[in-house]
C-alpha positions as CSV (number, residue, x, y, z in Angstrom):
1,M,12.4,-55.6,19.3
2,E,14.9,-58.3,18.7
3,P,15.7,-60.9,21.3
4,K,18.6,-59.9,23.6
5,S,20.8,-62.7,22.4
6,R,20.5,-61.5,18.8
7,R,21.4,-57.9,19.7
8,E,24.4,-59.1,21.7
9,K,25.5,-61.2,18.8
10,L,25.3,-58.3,16.3
11,N,27.4,-56.0,18.5
12,R,30.1,-58.6,19.3
13,S,33.5,-58.4,17.8
14,S,35.2,-61.6,16.6
15,F,38.7,-62.8,16.3
16,K,38.1,-64.3,12.9
17,A,36.8,-61.1,11.5
18,T,39.7,-59.2,12.9
19,L,42.3,-61.6,11.5
20,N,40.6,-61.4,8.1
21,A,40.7,-57.6,8.2
22,L,44.4,-57.6,8.9
23,L,45.5,-60.4,6.6
24,G,43.0,-61.1,3.9
25,M,41.2,-57.9,3.1
26,S,41.9,-56.0,-0.1
27,Y,41.9,-52.2,0.4
28,T,40.6,-51.2,-3.1
29,H,37.1,-49.7,-2.6
30,F,36.3,-47.1,0.0
31,P,34.4,-46.6,2.3
32,L,35.1,-50.1,3.5
33,I,32.9,-51.6,6.2
34,M,34.4,-54.2,8.4
35,P,31.8,-55.7,10.7
36,G,32.9,-57.5,13.8
37,V,36.5,-56.1,13.9
38,Y,38.0,-55.1,17.2
39,P,38.5,-51.3,17.5
40,L,42.1,-52.0,18.8
41,V,43.3,-52.9,15.3
42,A,42.4,-49.5,13.9
43,P,46.0,-48.2,14.2
44,L,47.3,-51.3,12.4
45,I,44.9,-50.8,9.6
46,M,46.0,-47.1,9.3
47,F,49.6,-48.1,9.3
48,R,49.0,-50.6,6.5
49,L,47.1,-48.1,4.4
50,K,49.9,-45.5,4.8
51,R,52.5,-48.1,3.8
52,R,50.5,-48.8,0.6
53,G,50.5,-45.1,-0.4
54,F,47.0,-44.0,0.7
55,S,46.4,-40.6,2.1
56,N,43.5,-39.0,4.0
57,C,43.1,-42.2,5.9
58,R,40.4,-42.5,8.5
59,V,39.1,-45.4,10.6
60,E,35.9,-44.8,12.5
61,V,34.5,-47.2,15.1
62,S,30.8,-47.9,14.7
63,G,28.4,-50.1,16.7
64,T,29.1,-53.1,14.5
65,G,32.8,-52.8,13.6
66,L,35.0,-50.4,11.7
67,I,34.5,-48.1,8.7
68,V,37.6,-47.3,6.8
69,S,38.1,-44.4,4.3
70,A,41.1,-43.4,2.3
71,D,42.2,-41.7,-0.9
72,R,45.0,-42.6,-3.4
């Protein structure tokens, strides 16, 4: 078993990871794993993918962040 503080750190979302996912992430290879991203930004990621011409977009919330899938 891992120490409790390490487990809490692995499951924690961060503002920096969320901001990087919204502004600096390139959506070229899927599935895309975004650790530490808040689940509330999933609709924004979907909107961004749709505006860029992707179809069959899906964002799943996992224990460590988000998993993004899409097709061109």
